[in-house]
C-alpha positions as protocol buffer text, in pm:
chain_id: "A"
residue {
  index: 1
  type: MET
  ca { x: 8726 y: -3961 z: -609 }
}
residue {
  index: 2
  type: PRO
  ca { x: 8431 y: -3757 z: -745 }
}
residue {
  index: 3
  type: SER
  ca { x: 8484 y: -3388 z: -807 }
}
residue {
  index: 4
  type: SER
  ca { x: 8323 y: -3131 z: -583 }
}
residue {
  index: 5
  type: PRO
  ca { x: 8031 y: -3063 z: -826 }
}
residue {
  index: 6
  type: ALA
  ca { x: 7974 y: -3439 z: -858 }
}
residue {
  index: 7
  type: ARG
  ca { x: 7973 y: -3480 z: -480 }
}
residue {
  index: 8
  type: ASN
  ca { x: 7719 y: -3201 z: -452 }
}
residue {
  index: 9
  type: ARG
  ca { x: 7491 y: -3370 z: -706 }
}
residue {
  index: 10
  type: ILE
  ca { x: 7519 y: -3702 z: -522 }
}
residue {
  index: 11
  type: ARG
  ca { x: 7444 y: -3530 z: -191 }
}
residue {
  index: 12
  type: GLN
  ca { x: 7140 y: -3356 z: -342 }
}
residue {
  index: 13
  type: ARG
  ca { x: 7008 y: -3688 z: -478 }
}
residue {
  index: 14
  type: GLN
  ca { x: 7059 y: -3848 z: -138 }
}
residue {
  index: 15
  type: VAL
  ca { x: 6870 y: -3566 z: 31 }
}
residue {
  index: 16
  type: GLN
  ca { x: 6586 y: -3597 z: -221 }
}
residue {
  index: 17
  type: LEU
  ca { x: 6566 y: -3973 z: -174 }
}
residue {
  index: 18
  type: ALA
  ca { x: 6562 y: -3929 z: 204 }
}
residue {
  index: 19
  type: LYS
  ca { x: 6277 y: -3678 z: 176 }
}
residue {
  index: 20
  type: ARG
  ca { x: 6081 y: -3914 z: -48 }
}
residue {
  index: 21
  type: ARG
  ca { x: 6132 y: -4203 z: 194 }
}
residue {
  index: 22
  type: ARG
  ca { x: 6014 y: -3987 z: 485 }
}
residue {
  index: 23
  type: ALA
  ca { x: 5708 y: -3878 z: 284 }
}
residue {
  index: 24
  type: VAL
  ca { x: 5622 y: -4240 z: 201 }
}
residue {
  index: 25
  type: VAL
  ca { x: 5663 y: -4347 z: 564 }
}
residue {
  index: 26
  type: LEU
  ca { x: 5447 y: -4056 z: 683 }
}
residue {
  index: 27
  type: ALA
  ca { x: 5178 y: -4138 z: 428 }
}
residue {
  index: 28
  type: ILE
  ca { x: 5173 y: -4501 z: 540 }
}
residue {
  index: 29
  type: LEU
  ca { x: 5149 y: -4397 z: 903 }
}
residue {
  index: 30
  type: LEU
  ca { x: 4863 y: -4155 z: 831 }
}
residue {
  index: 31
  type: LEU
  ca { x: 4682 y: -4421 z: 629 }
}
residue {
  index: 32
  type: GLY
  ca { x: 4721 y: -4666 z: 915 }
}
residue {
  index: 33
  type: VAL
  ca { x: 4587 y: -4415 z: 1167 }
}
residue {
  index: 34
  type: GLY
  ca { x: 4293 y: -4338 z: 939 }
}
residue {
  index: 35
  type: ILE
  ca { x: 4205 y: -4705 z: 894 }
}
residue {
  index: 36
  type: ALA
  ca { x: 4237 y: -4766 z: 1266 }
}
residue {
  index: 37
  type: GLY
  ca { x: 4017 y: -4465 z: 1335 }
}
residue {
  index: 38
  type: VAL
  ca { x: 3746 y: -4591 z: 1101 }
}
residue {
  index: 39
  type: ARG
  ca { x: 3768 y: -4942 z: 1247 }
}
residue {
  index: 40
  type: SER
  ca { x: 3741 y: -4801 z: 1597 }
}
residue {
  index: 41
  type: LEU
  ca { x: 3411 y: -4624 z: 1518 }
}
residue {
  index: 42
  type: PRO
  ca { x: 3108 y: -4811 z: 1648 }
}
residue {
  index: 43
  type: ARG
  ca { x: 2931 y: -4990 z: 1365 }
}
residue {
  index: 44
  type: PRO
  ca { x: 2598 y: -4816 z: 1436 }
}
residue {
  index: 45
  type: THR
  ca { x: 2765 y: -4481 z: 1381 }
}
residue {
  index: 46
  type: LEU
  ca { x: 2884 y: -4581 z: 1034 }
}
residue {
  index: 47
  type: SER
  ca { x: 2543 y: -4720 z: 949 }
}
residue {
  index: 48
  type: GLN
  ca { x: 2382 y: -4405 z: 1081 }
}
residue {
  index: 49
  type: LEU
  ca { x: 2587 y: -4194 z: 844 }
}
residue {
  index: 50
  type: GLN
  ca { x: 2493 y: -4421 z: 556 }
}
residue {
  index: 51
  type: LYS
  ca { x: 2124 y: -4478 z: 623 }
}
residue {
  index: 52
  type: THR
  ca { x: 1985 y: -4187 z: 826 }
}
residue {
  index: 53
  type: VAL
  ca { x: 1974 y: -3812 z: 803 }
}
residue {
  index: 54
  type: TRP
  ca { x: 1963 y: -3590 z: 1109 }
}
residue {
  index: 55
  type: VAL
  ca { x: 1698 y: -3322 z: 1080 }
}
residue {
  index: 56
  type: SER
  ca { x: 1680 y: -2974 z: 1228 }
}
residue {
  index: 57
  type: HIS
  ca { x: 1305 y: -2999 z: 1282 }
}
residue {
  index: 58
  type: PRO
  ca { x: 1131 y: -3312 z: 1417 }
}
residue {
  index: 59
  type: VAL
  ca { x: 911 y: -3465 z: 1149 }
}
residue {
  index: 60
  type: PRO
  ca { x: 532 y: -3454 z: 1198 }
}
residue {
  index: 61
  type: LEU
  ca { x: 353 y: -3735 z: 1380 }
}
residue {
  index: 62
  type: ALA
  ca { x: 203 y: -4026 z: 1190 }
}
residue {
  index: 63
  type: MET
  ca { x: -118 y: -4015 z: 1393 }
}
residue {
  index: 64
  type: VAL
  ca { x: -394 y: -3768 z: 1306 }
}
residue {
  index: 65
  type: GLY
  ca { x: -570 y: -3539 z: 1551 }
}
residue {
  index: 66
  type: GLY
  ca { x: -530 y: -3510 z: 1924 }
}
residue {
  index: 67
  type: ASP
  ca { x: -434 y: -3242 z: 2174 }
}
residue {
  index: 68
  type: PRO
  ca { x: -183 y: -3005 z: 2009 }
}
residue {
  index: 69
  type: TYR
  ca { x: 0 y: -2958 z: 2340 }
}
residue {
  index: 70
  type: ILE
  ca { x: 59 y: -3331 z: 2374 }
}
residue {
  index: 71
  type: ARG
  ca { x: 148 y: -3361 z: 2006 }
}
residue {
  index: 72
  type: ALA
  ca { x: 413 y: -3089 z: 2047 }
}
residue {
  index: 73
  type: LEU
  ca { x: 547 y: -3266 z: 2356 }
}
residue {
  index: 74
  type: MET
  ca { x: 570 y: -3597 z: 2168 }
}
residue {
  index: 75
  type: ARG
  ca { x: 769 y: -3437 z: 1889 }
}
residue {
  index: 76
  type: THR
  ca { x: 991 y: -3270 z: 2148 }
}
residue {
  index: 77
  type: ILE
  ca { x: 1062 y: -3608 z: 2308 }
}
residue {
  index: 78
  type: SER
  ca { x: 1157 y: -3745 z: 1968 }
}
residue {
  index: 79
  type: ALA
  ca { x: 1387 y: -3447 z: 1908 }
}
residue {
  index: 80
  type: ALA
  ca { x: 1600 y: -3576 z: 2194 }
}
residue {
  index: 81
  type: GLU
  ca { x: 1550 y: -3949 z: 2133 }
}
residue {
  index: 82
  type: SER
  ca { x: 1533 y: -4006 z: 1756 }
}
residue {
  index: 83
  type: ASN
  ca { x: 1568 y: -3685 z: 1560 }
}
residue {
  index: 84
  type: ILE
  ca { x: 1624 y: -3838 z: 1216 }
}
residue {
  index: 85
  type: ASN
  ca { x: 1428 y: -3857 z: 894 }
}
residue {
  index: 86
  type: GLN
  ca { x: 1292 y: -4206 z: 974 }
}
residue {
  index: 87
  type: PRO
  ca { x: 1236 y: -4195 z: 1349 }
}
residue {
  index: 88
  type: TYR
  ca { x: 980 y: -4476 z: 1365 }
}
residue {
  index: 89
  type: ASN
  ca { x: 1228 y: -4725 z: 1219 }
}
residue {
  index: 90
  type: VAL
  ca { x: 1542 y: -4642 z: 1413 }
}
residue {
  index: 91
  type: LEU
  ca { x: 1722 y: -4857 z: 1668 }
}
residue {
  index: 92
  type: TYR
  ca { x: 1960 y: -4722 z: 1929 }
}
residue {
  index: 93
  type: GLY
  ca { x: 2277 y: -4614 z: 1745 }
}
residue {
  index: 94
  type: GLY
  ca { x: 2115 y: -4540 z: 1410 }
}
residue {
  index: 95
  type: GLU
  ca { x: 2045 y: -4877 z: 1247 }
}
residue {
  index: 96
  type: LEU
  ca { x: 1713 y: -4890 z: 1066 }
}
residue {
  index: 97
  type: VAL
  ca { x: 1459 y: -5172 z: 1062 }
}
residue {
  index: 98
  type: HIS
  ca { x: 1184 y: -5200 z: 805 }
}
residue {
  index: 99
  type: GLN
  ca { x: 953 y: -5460 z: 958 }
}
residue {
  index: 100
  type: LEU
  ca { x: 733 y: -5292 z: 1216 }
}
residue {
  index: 101
  type: ASN
  ca { x: 469 y: -5557 z: 1263 }
}
residue {
  index: 102
  type: ARG
  ca { x: 609 y: -5593 z: 1616 }
}
residue {
  index: 103
  type: HIS
  ca { x: 883 y: -5440 z: 1831 }
}
residue {
  index: 104
  type: PRO
  ca { x: 1220 y: -5535 z: 1673 }
}
residue {
  index: 105
  type: ASN
  ca { x: 1361 y: -5659 z: 2007 }
}
residue {
  index: 106
  type: ILE
  ca { x: 1719 y: -5623 z: 1881 }
}
residue {
  index: 107
  type: CYS
  ca { x: 1977 y: -5568 z: 2153 }
}
residue {
  index: 108
  type: THR
  ca { x: 2238 y: -5314 z: 2043 }
}
residue {
  index: 109
  type: THR
  ca { x: 2558 y: -5248 z: 2237 }
}
residue {
  index: 110
  type: ILE
  ca { x: 2565 y: -4910 z: 2415 }
}
residue {
  index: 111
  type: VAL
  ca { x: 2877 y: -4724 z: 2302 }
}
residue {
  index: 112
  type: ALA
  ca { x: 2881 y: -4426 z: 2542 }
}
residue {
  index: 113
  type: GLY
  ca { x: 2751 y: -4302 z: 2873 }
}
residue {
  index: 114
  type: PRO
  ca { x: 2712 y: -4467 z: 3212 }
}
residue {
  index: 115
  type: ASN
  ca { x: 2574 y: -4789 z: 3061 }
}
residue {
  index: 116
  type: GLN
  ca { x: 2850 y: -4832 z: 2805 }
}
residue {
  index: 117
  type: GLY
  ca { x: 2914 y: -5195 z: 2718 }
}
residue {
  index: 118
  type: GLN
  ca { x: 2563 y: -5310 z: 2802 }
}
residue {
  index: 119
  type: CYS
  ca { x: 2301 y: -5356 z: 2533 }
}
residue {
  index: 120
  type: THR
  ca { x: 1964 y: -5196 z: 2479 }
}
residue {
  index: 121
  type: THR
  ca { x: 1653 y: -5289 z: 2281 }
}
residue {
  index: 122
  type: ALA
  ca { x: 1550 y: -4922 z: 2243 }
}
residue {
  index: 123
  type: ALA
  ca { x: 1365 y: -4874 z: 1916 }
}
residue {
  index: 124
  type: GLY
  ca { x: 1129 y: -4642 z: 1734 }
}
residue {
  index: 125
  type: ARG
  ca { x: 1045 y: -4276 z: 1760 }
}
residue {
  index: 126
  type: TYR
  ca { x: 1026 y: -4290 z: 2139 }
}
residue {
  index: 127
  type: GLN
  ca { x: 1305 y: -4549 z: 2185 }
}
residue {
  index: 128
  type: PHE
  ca { x: 1084 y: -4803 z: 2358 }
}
residue {
  index: 129
  type: LEU
  ca { x: 1259 y: -5092 z: 2528 }
}
residue {
  index: 130
  type: THR
  ca { x: 1092 y: -5422 z: 2443 }
}
residue {
  index: 131
  type: THR
  ca { x: 961 y: -5471 z: 2796 }
}
residue {
  index: 132
  type: THR
  ca { x: 831 y: -5115 z: 2822 }
}
residue {
  index: 133
  type: TRP
  ca { x: 658 y: -5142 z: 2485 }
}
residue {
  index: 134
  type: GLN
  ca { x: 484 y: -5465 z: 2580 }
}
residue {
  index: 135
  type: GLU
  ca { x: 371 y: -5318 z: 2911 }
}
residue {
  index: 136
  type: LYS
  ca { x: 241 y: -4991 z: 2766 }
}
residue {
  index: 137
  type: ALA
  ca { x: 91 y: -5154 z: 2457 }
}
residue {
  index: 138
  type: ARG
  ca { x: -120 y: -5375 z: 2682 }
}
residue {
  index: 139
  type: GLN
  ca { x: -259 y: -5056 z: 2835 }
}
residue {
  index: 140
  type: TYR
  ca { x: -279 y: -4813 z: 2545 }
}
residue {
  index: 141
  type: HIS
  ca { x: -240 y: -4989 z: 2209 }
}
residue {
  index: 142
  type: PRO
  ca { x: -529 y: -4905 z: 1973 }
}
residue {
  index: 143
  type: LYS
  ca { x: -562 y: -5273 z: 1873 }
}
residue {
  index: 144
  type: SER
  ca { x: -508 y: -5434 z: 2211 }
}
residue {
  index: 145
  type: SER
  ca { x: -716 y: -5735 z: 2310 }
}
residue {
  index: 146
  type: SER
  ca { x: -678 y: -6018 z: 2556 }
}
residue {
  index: 147
  type: TRP
  ca { x: -572 y: -6277 z: 2298 }
}
residue {
  index: 148
  type: PHE
  ca { x: -369 y: -6034 z: 2087 }
}
residue {
  index: 149
  type: GLY
  ca { x: -175 y: -5896 z: 2382 }
}
residue {
  index: 150
  type: GLY
  ca { x: -116 y: -6238 z: 2528 }
}
residue {
  index: 151
  type: TRP
  ca { x: 147 y: -6302 z: 2262 }
}
residue {
  index: 152
  type: GLY
  ca { x: 308 y: -5960 z: 2304 }
}
residue {
  index: 153
  type: ASP
  ca { x: 294 y: -5906 z: 1927 }
}
residue {
  index: 154
  type: TYR
  ca { x: 147 y: -5558 z: 1923 }
}
residue {
  index: 155
  type: SER
  ca { x: 200 y: -5381 z: 1594 }
}
residue {
  index: 156
  type: PHE
  ca { x: 489 y: -5132 z: 1614 }
}
residue {
  index: 157
  type: ASP
  ca { x: 375 y: -4932 z: 1314 }
}
residue {
  index: 158
  type: PRO
  ca { x: 418 y: -4551 z: 1329 }
}
residue {
  index: 159
  type: GLN
  ca { x: 58 y: -4469 z: 1421 }
}
residue {
  index: 160
  type: SER
  ca { x: 60 y: -4729 z: 1699 }
}
residue {
  index: 161
  type: GLN
  ca { x: 384 y: -4589 z: 1841 }
}
residue {
  index: 162
  type: ASP
  ca { x: 227 y: -4243 z: 1847 }
}
residue {
  index: 163
  type: LEU
  ca { x: -105 y: -4353 z: 1994 }
}
residue {
  index: 164
  type: VAL
  ca { x: 51 y: -4554 z: 2275 }
}
residue {
  index: 165
  type: VAL
  ca { x: 266 y: -4257 z: 2380 }
}
residue {
  index: 166
  type: TYR
  ca { x: -23 y: -4012 z: 2333 }
}
residue {
  index: 167
  type: HIS
  ca { x: -255 y: -4203 z: 2567 }
}
residue {
  index: 168
  type: TRP
  ca { x: 28 y: -4274 z: 2810 }
}
residue {
  index: 169
  type: LEU
  ca { x: 111 y: -3903 z: 2839 }
}
residue {
  index: 170
  type: ARG
  ca { x: -255 y: -3817 z: 2892 }
}
residue {
  index: 171
  type: ASP
  ca { x: -292 y: -4073 z: 3172 }
}
residue {
  index: 172
  type: THR
  ca { x: -269 y: -3866 z: 3490 }
}
residue {
  index: 173
  type: SER
  ca { x: -230 y: -4175 z: 3709 }
}
residue {
  index: 174
  type: ALA
  ca { x: 76 y: -4288 z: 3512 }
}
residue {
  index: 175
  type: TRP
  ca { x: 275 y: -3974 z: 3594 }
}
residue {
  index: 176
  type: ASN
  ca { x: 99 y: -3841 z: 3903 }
}
residue {
  index: 177
  type: LEU
  ca { x: 67 y: -3524 z: 3700 }
}
residue {
  index: 178
  type: ASP
  ca { x: -197 y: -3380 z: 3469 }
}
residue {
  index: 179
  type: ILE
  ca { x: 40 y: -3320 z: 3180 }
}
residue {
  index: 180
  type: PRO
  ca { x: -208 y: -3147 z: 2941 }
}
residue {
  index: 181
  type: THR
  ca { x: -299 y: -2896 z: 3213 }
}
residue {
  index: 182
  type: ALA
  ca { x: 65 y: -2842 z: 3311 }
}
residue {
  index: 183
  type: LEU
  ca { x: 156 y: -2768 z: 2950 }
}
residue {
  index: 184
  type: ARG
  ca { x: -129 y: -2522 z: 2914 }
}
residue {
  index: 185
  type: ASP
  ca { x: -10 y: -2352 z: 3232 }
}
residue {
  index: 186
  type: GLY
  ca { x: 338 y: -2311 z: 3084 }
}
residue {
  index: 187
  type: ARG
  ca { x: 500 y: -2563 z: 3320 }
}
residue {
  index: 188
  type: LEU
  ca { x: 711 y: -2737 z: 3056 }
}
residue {
  index: 189
  type: ASP
  ca { x: 1011 y: -2766 z: 3288 }
}
residue {
  index: 190
  type: GLU
  ca { x: 803 y: -2959 z: 3541 }
}
residue {
  index: 191
  type: VAL
  ca { x: 676 y: -3190 z: 3269 }
}
residue {
  index: 192
  type: LEU
  ca { x: 1022 y: -3260 z: 3126 }
}
residue {
  index: 193
  type: ARG
  ca { x: 1157 y: -3323 z: 3474 }
}
residue {
  index: 194
  type: ARG
  ca { x: 877 y: -3572 z: 3543 }
}
residue {
  index: 195
  type: LEU
  ca { x: 935 y: -3751 z: 3212 }
}
residue {
  index: 196
  type: SER
  ca { x: 1314 y: -3757 z: 3239 }
}
residue {
  index: 197
  type: GLY
  ca { x: 1307 y: -4076 z: 3443 }
}
residue {
  index: 198
  type: THR
  ca { x: 1166 y: -4248 z: 3134 }
}
residue {
  index: 199
  type: TRP
  ca { x: 1340 y: -4049 z: 2860 }
}
residue {
  index: 200
  type: THR
  ca { x: 1677 y: -3956 z: 3014 }
}
residue {
  index: 201
  type: SER
  ca { x: 1778 y: -3736 z: 2719 }
}
residue {
  index: 202
  type: LEU
  ca { x: 1516 y: -3480 z: 2832 }
}
residue {
  index: 203
  type: GLY
  ca { x: 1757 y: -3361 z: 3100 }
}
residue {
  index: 204
  type: TYR
  ca { x: 1777 y: -3381 z: 3478 }
}
residue {
  index: 205
  type: GLY
  ca { x: 1920 y: -3731 z: 3445 }
}
residue {
  index: 206
  type: ILE
  ca { x: 2230 y: -3919 z: 3342 }
}
residue {
  index: 207
  type: GLU
  ca { x: 2220 y: -3909 z: 2962 }
}
residue {
  index: 208
  type: SER
  ca { x: 2163 y: -3558 z: 2834 }
}
residue {
  index: 209
  type: ASN
  ca { x: 2271 y: -3501 z: 2476 }
}
residue {
  index: 210
  type: SER
  ca { x: 2333 y: -3215 z: 2235 }
}
residue {
  index: 211
  type: MET
  ca { x: 1959 y: -3155 z: 2193 }
}
residue {
  index: 212
  type: THR
  ca { x: 1868 y: -3138 z: 2562 }
}
residue {
  index: 213
  type: ALA
  ca { x: 1938 y: -2770 z: 2623 }
}
residue {
  index: 214
  type: ARG
  ca { x: 1741 y: -2676 z: 2310 }
}
residue {
  index: 215
  type: LEU
  ca { x: 1424 y: -2864 z: 2402 }
}
residue {
  index: 216
  type: PRO
  ca { x: 1225 y: -2569 z: 2550 }
}
residue {
  index: 217
  type: ARG
  ca { x: 1280 y: -2365 z: 2234 }
}
residue {
  index: 218
  type: ILE
  ca { x: 1203 y: -2667 z: 2017 }
}
residue {
  index: 219
  type: TYR
  ca { x: 880 y: -2726 z: 2208 }
}
residue {
  index: 220
  type: ASP
  ca { x: 771 y: -2363 z: 2169 }
}
residue {
  index: 221
  type: ASN
  ca { x: 824 y: -2379 z: 1792 }
}
residue {
  index: 222
  type: LEU
  ca { x: 646 y: -2712 z: 1762 }
}
residue {
  index: 223
  type: LEU
  ca { x: 356 y: -2595 z: 1976 }
}
residue {
  index: 224
  type: ARG
  ca { x: 296 y: -2298 z: 1748 }
}
residue {
  index: 225
  type: GLU
  ca { x: 302 y: -2533 z: 1453 }
}
residue {
  index: 226
  type: GLU
  ca { x: 62 y: -2781 z: 1614 }
}
residue {
  index: 227
  type: LEU
  ca { x: -177 y: -2507 z: 1726 }
}
residue {
  index: 228
  type: GLU
  ca { x: -186 y: -2369 z: 1373 }
}
residue {
  index: 229
  type: ARG
  ca { x: -249 y: -2716 z: 1234 }
}
residue {
  index: 230
  type: SER
  ca { x: -523 y: -2778 z: 1490 }
}
residue {
  index: 231
  type: ALA
  ca { x: -694 y: -2450 z: 1400 }
}
residue {
  index: 232
  type: SER
  ca { x: -694 y: -2542 z: 1032 }
}
residue {
  index: 233
  type: ASP
  ca { x: -829 y: -2892 z: 1095 }
}
residue {
  index: 234
  type: ARG
  ca { x: -1157 y: -2812 z: 1265 }
}
residue {
  index: 235
  type: VAL
  ca { x: -1356 y: -3047 z: 1043 }
}
residue {
  index: 236
  type: PRO
  ca { x: -1472 y: -3368 z: 1219 }
}
residue {
  index: 237
  type: PRO
  ca { x: -1203 y: -3639 z: 1189 }
}
residue {
  index: 238
  type: PRO
  ca { x: -1272 y: -3969 z: 1011 }
}
residue {
  index: 239
  type: SER
  ca { x: -1377 y: -4267 z: 1218 }
}
residue {
  index: 240
  type: GLY
  ca { x: -1092 y: -4416 z: 1418 }
}
residue {
  index: 241
  type: GLN
  ca { x: -892 y: -4094 z: 1435 }
}
residue {
  index: 242
  type: LEU
  ca { x: -845 y: -3877 z: 1739 }
}
residue {
  index: 243
  type: PRO
  ca { x: -1069 y: -3572 z: 1784 }
}
């Protein structure tokens, strides 16, 4: 029978071995939880982290010229819809596409909100659905024509995205509201409310996000920026660009 000191040493070794086994088991459990957590993340979220960078200030428009009030509104819409460093190329969820010769028409699964589980073709700076893009491009696309539009292959390049939205927002009959005048009168809330049926992240609807509450302040900052840019660009624009 081991002596008392020997028994103590054996007991200490047993305690140490038990602690090591518990530590190994805990590490394995934590590793398993971590792997499961990563696997449970929606794929677009992982791709978003890898390929896109969220920005604190919506990037300037690709189009040149135009009403600074509408330009500021367009950038405000994109702050809620696609506020990343490559907004013209982004699909719902954060995946990027590089071919913009037409709308990508890629249906991505919705991972949150009231439409979770369905899929959406939302793409570009203003998150156009394929059907909405085709409809509005027929009306407002800078290169629209009867034969070109018949195929539905309107270019989805950055300037075209901007110009379609620009002319759409300026079309009083489309919104039953004179948006340029409303903005000049300081009625931003009325404008955002009217547009929220199309861009639900603007508020008043079912899919507000972390940017929604900040949009009035964002718009004010962007408007100052656009007004300053407009004042410095009083030279006549080149042919094909907006006055």
